[in-house]
C-alpha positions in Angstrom: -2.2 35.3 75.2 -0.5 37.9 73.2 -2.2 41.0 72.0 -2.5 41.8 68.4 -0.5 44.8 67.0 -3.8 46.6 66.4 -4.9 46.2 69.9 -1.5 47.2 71.2 -1.8 50.2 69.1 -5.3 51.1 70.2 -4.5 50.7 73.9 -1.3 52.9 73.5 -3.3 55.6 71.7 -5.9 55.5 74.4 -3.4 55.9 77.1 -1.7 58.8 75.3 -5.2 60.5 74.9 -5.9 60.0 78.7 -2.4 61.4 79.6 -2.8 64.4 77.4 -6.2 65.0 78.9 -5.0 65.1 82.5 -2.0 67.2 81.5 -4.2 69.7 79.9 -6.3 69.9 83.2 -3.2 70.5 85.5 -0.9 72.4 83.3 -1.9 75.8 84.7 -1.1 74.5 88.2 2.5 73.9 87.2 3.4 77.5 87.3 5.7 78.2 90.2 4.5 81.7 90.5 1.0 80.5 91.6 0.3 80.9 95.4 -1.4 78.2 97.5 -4.5 80.2 97.5 -4.4 80.8 93.7 -4.1 77.0 93.3 -7.0 76.4 95.8 -9.3 78.8 93.7 -8.4 77.1 90.6 -9.1 73.6 92.1 -12.5 74.9 93.3 -13.5 76.2 89.9 -12.3 73.0 88.3 -14.5 70.9 90.7 -17.5 73.0 89.7 -17.0 72.6 86.0 -18.6 69.6 84.2 -15.7 67.8 82.9 -15.6 64.8 80.7 -13.1 62.2 81.6 -12.0 59.9 78.7 -12.2 56.2 79.5 -14.2 56.8 82.6 -17.5 57.2 80.8 -18.3 60.5 82.6 
């Protein structure tokens, strides 16, 4: 069963939003000047924050 164009568009937009959300979370870690320790501190801080994850209902 083929999806309608509206459904295709809605799903593509949702996937784009989720991708942008995750990129926004990790973009700071892409800095090659960060040390492993700095990345670890960043990760620990990230885990302590209350993060809303699109499409996961959290």
